[in-house]
C-alpha positions in Angstrom: 9.3 -20.8 -28.9 9.8 -17.6 -26.9 6.6 -15.9 -27.8 4.7 -19.0 -26.9 6.5 -19.2 -23.3 5.8 -15.5 -23.1 2.3 -15.6 -23.9 1.9 -18.8 -21.3 3.6 -17.3 -18.6 1.4 -13.8 -19.0 -1.6 -16.1 -18.9 -0.6 -18.2 -16.4 0.1 -15.0 -14.1 -3.5 -13.8 -14.9 -4.7 -17.3 -13.9 -3.2 -16.8 -10.5 -4.8 -13.5 -9.8 -7.9 -14.8 -10.9 -7.8 -17.6 -8.4 -6.8 -15.1 -6.0 -9.7 -12.8 -6.5 -12.0 -15.8 -6.2 -10.5 -16.9 -3.0 -10.5 -13.0 -1.7 -14.4 -12.7 -2.0 -15.8 -16.2 -2.0 -16.5 -18.4 -5.0 -20.0 -19.2 -3.5 -21.0 -15.7 -2.9 -20.7 -14.4 -6.4 -24.3 -15.0 -7.4 -25.1 -12.8 -4.3 -23.3 -9.9 -4.8 -24.4 -6.6 -6.3 -23.6 -5.8 -10.3 -20.3 -4.0 -9.9 -20.9 -1.2 -11.8 -17.4 0.5 -11.8 -16.3 -2.7 -13.2 -18.9 -2.5 -15.8 -18.0 1.0 -16.8 -14.3 0.4 -17.2 -15.3 -2.6 -19.5 -17.7 -0.5 -21.5 -15.0 2.1 -22.3 -12.7 -0.6 -23.5 -15.5 -1.9 -25.8 -16.0 1.4 -26.8 -12.3 1.9 -27.7 -12.6 -1.2 -29.9 -15.6 -0.2 -31.7 -13.8 3.2 -32.1 -10.9 1.5 -33.8 -13.3 -0.5 -36.1 -15.0 2.6 -37.2 -12.0 5.1 -37.3 -8.6 4.0 -38.9 -6.9 6.8 -37.5 -7.8 6.0 -33.8 -4.6 4.0 -33.2 -2.5 6.6 -34.4 -4.3 9.4 -32.5 -4.7 7.7 -29.0 -1.7 5.3 -28.7 1.1 5.8 -26.3 3.8 6.0 -29.2 6.6 7.9 -27.4 7.5 9.5 -30.6 4.3 11.5 -30.8 3.4 14.1 -28.4 0.0 14.3 -26.4 -0.4 14.4 -22.5 -3.7 12.3 -23.1 -2.1 9.2 -24.6 -1.2 7.6 -21.3 -4.4 7.3 -20.5 -6.4 6.8 -23.8 -3.7 4.1 -24.9 -5.2 1.9 -22.2 -8.5 1.4 -23.9 -7.0 1.0 -27.3 -6.3 -2.9 -28.1 -3.6 -4.0 -30.8 -3.4 -7.8 -30.2 -5.9 -8.5 -32.9 -9.2 -10.1 -32.2 -7.9 -12.7 -29.5 -6.0 -10.3 -27.9 -8.4 -7.8 -27.8 -11.0 -10.4 -26.3 -8.4 -11.5 -23.4 -7.9 -8.2 -22.2 -11.5 -7.0 -22.2 -12.6 -10.2 -20.6 -9.9 -10.2 -17.7 -10.5 -6.4 -17.2 -14.1 -7.2 -16.7 -13.4 -10.1 -14.3 -10.3 -8.4 -12.3 -12.3 -5.1 -11.9 -15.2 -7.0 -10.7 -13.3 -8.7 -7.9 -11.8 -5.4 -7.1 -15.0 -3.6 -6.8 -16.6 -6.3 -4.5 -13.6 -6.1 -2.2 -12.0 -2.5 -2.4 -15.3 -0.8 -3.3 -15.9 1.5 -6.3 -14.0 4.4 -5.6 -10.8 2.6 -4.5 -11.0 0.1 -7.3 -11.1 3.4 -9.9 -8.0 4.9 -8.1 -5.9 1.8 -8.1 -6.8 1.1 -11.6 -5.6 4.7 -12.4 -2.6 4.2 -10.6 -1.8 1.0 -12.8 -2.0 3.5 -15.6 -0.3 6.4 -14.2 2.4 4.6 -11.7 4.5 2.3 -13.4 6.2 4.6 -15.7 7.1 6.9 -12.7 8.5 4.0 -10.6 10.4 3.0 -13.6 12.2 6.1 -13.8 12.9 5.9 -9.8 14.9 2.6 -10.8 16.8 4.1 -13.7 14.4 2.4 -16.3 13.5 5.4 -18.4 14.2 3.9 -22.0 10.9 4.0 -23.9 10.0 0.9 -25.5 10.0 1.0 -29.4 8.0 -2.2 -29.8 4.5 -1.0 -31.2 2.8 -3.9 -29.3 3.7 -1.9 -25.9 1.8 1.3 -27.2 -1.7 0.2 -26.4 -3.6 -2.5 -24.4 -5.3 -2.5 -21.0 -3.5 -5.6 -19.8 -1.0 -3.6 -18.0 -3.3 -1.8 -15.7 -5.4 -5.1 -15.2 -2.5 -6.8 -14.3 -1.5 -4.2 -11.7 -5.3 -4.1 -10.4 -5.1 -7.9 -10.1 -1.9 -7.9 -8.2 -3.7 -5.4 -5.5 -6.0 -8.3 -4.8 -3.1 -10.9 -4.2 -1.6 -8.5 -1.7 -5.1 -8.1 0.0 -5.2 -11.9 -0.2 -1.9 -12.6 1.5 -2.7 -9.8 4.3 -6.4 -10.2 5.1 -6.8 -14.1 4.0 -9.5 -15.5 2.1 -13.1 -15.4 2.3 -13.3 -18.8 4.1 -10.6 -17.6 6.8 -12.3 -14.6 7.7 -14.9 -15.0 10.7 -18.6 -13.6 11.0 -18.7 -13.1 7.5 -22.8 -12.7 7.9 -23.4 -16.0 5.7 -22.2 -18.7 7.9 -24.5 -21.5 8.4 -26.2 -20.6 5.0 -25.4 -21.8 1.6 -23.4 -24.7 0.0 -20.4 -24.4 2.3 -22.6 -24.7 5.3 -24.5 -27.8 3.8 -21.3 -29.3 3.0 -19.9 -28.9 6.5 -22.9 -30.4 7.8 -22.5 -33.4 5.8 -20.2 -35.6 7.8 -19.3 -37.6 4.7 -18.1 -34.7 2.8 -14.2 -33.7 2.8 -13.3 -30.3 4.7 -10.0 -28.5 4.7 -9.0 -27.3 8.1 -8.9 -23.4 8.3 -4.9 -23.6 8.7 -5.0 -25.7 5.2 -6.8 -23.2 3.5 -4.9 -19.9 4.8 -1.6 -21.6 3.8 -2.9 -22.4 0.4 -4.2 -18.8 0.2 -1.0 -17.3 1.2 0.9 -19.5 -1.1 -1.3 -18.3 -4.0 -0.8 -14.8 -3.3 3.0 -14.9 -3.0 3.3 -16.9 -6.1 2.1 -13.6 -8.1 5.1 -11.4 -7.2 7.1 -14.4 -7.4 6.0 -15.4 -10.9 6.0 -11.8 -11.8 9.9 -11.2 -11.0 10.8 -14.2 -12.5 8.8 -13.2 -15.7 10.8 -9.9 -15.7 14.1 -11.1 -15.1 14.1 -13.8 -17.6 11.6 -12.6 -20.4 11.6 -8.7 -19.9 7.9 -9.3 -19.6 6.5 -5.9 -18.5 3.4 -7.5 -17.2 5.2 -9.2 -14.3 6.9 -6.1 -13.3 3.8 -4.2 -13.0 2.1 -7.0 -11.2 5.0 -6.5 -8.7 4.1 -2.8 -8.5 0.3 -3.5 -7.9 1.3 -5.9 -5.2 3.1 -3.4 -3.2 0.5 -0.8 -3.6 -2.0 -3.2 -2.5 -0.4 -4.0 0.3 -0.3 -0.1 1.4 -3.8 0.3 0.3 -5.0 -2.6 2.7 -3.0 -1.2 5.4 -4.5 2.4 4.8 -8.1 1.5 4.2 -8.7 -2.2 5.8 -10.7 -0.3 8.8 -13.4 1.0 6.4 -13.3 -1.6 3.8 -16.8 -3.7 3.6 -16.2 -6.6 1.5 -18.9 -8.6 3.2 -21.5 -6.1 2.9 -23.6 -8.0 0.1 -23.6 -11.1 2.4 -25.0 -9.1 5.5 -27.3 -6.8 3.2 -28.2 -8.6 0.2 -29.0 -6.2 -2.7 -32.4 -6.4 -4.9 -30.4 -7.1 -8.1 -27.9 -9.6 -7.9 -25.4 -11.2 -10.4 -27.5 -14.3 -10.1 -30.9 -12.6 -10.5 -29.4 -10.6 -13.6 -28.0 -13.7 -15.3 -31.7 -15.3 -14.6 -33.2 -12.2 -16.3 -31.0 -12.4 -19.3 -31.5 -16.1 -19.5 -35.3 -15.8 -19.6 -35.2 -13.2 -22.1 -32.8 -15.1 -24.6 -35.3 -18.2 -24.2 -38.4 -15.9 -24.8 -36.3 -14.3 -28.0 -35.7 -17.9 -29.2 
């Protein structure tokens, strides 16, 4: 029962961060945004890591983060190894793709990669500052991308709290265009006020560190702790870089190749092949 609750709460925390990412960039804008190539690259490396594991039986032993083994590279390579079976690997790769995509659309590619790297390197250092110096002996913790993904996802929750969601930000460059504008033009359609939307988004953002702390203290769930670390760094990153971030650039200057056009191209080719 404990393992089931562990999995449920871990998944619930990711759902909160996923919803926060949607609120931050705007769900109705996804089709018009450029392809997040940094996110594609990170996901590709994670997929390559799984392929390497399938092709080389010694991959896990050579690249995981087992504290009993030496190797400076292990803290990085272990992130792209997966040890949760098919279901765990699929979940880790899918959530990495989604969170990294949201992060790149909001933070930009360079900062997203830096924040992801911080999610790999910083938690152990911060643990040491708090006196959490003991290394886990559970082999399930020797590999996996989930820690860095949850760290990155929590930075989006911090940005949502401090900046507000896409619907709260004026002058997006897409006002008066698209489904939202059509809905607002329809007098019969329900419409939440800006204050209600702001309150909902901020509660959603605050739920991430709140649930993370609860998971850490009640379950010893490291996903919750790294989410708190990511939330704190996300707040610092927003304060430091908010004047140079351009999360709405795709709405002001639509790219030639968008997520919607790519999906349409893939769909046409699939139908042609069939």
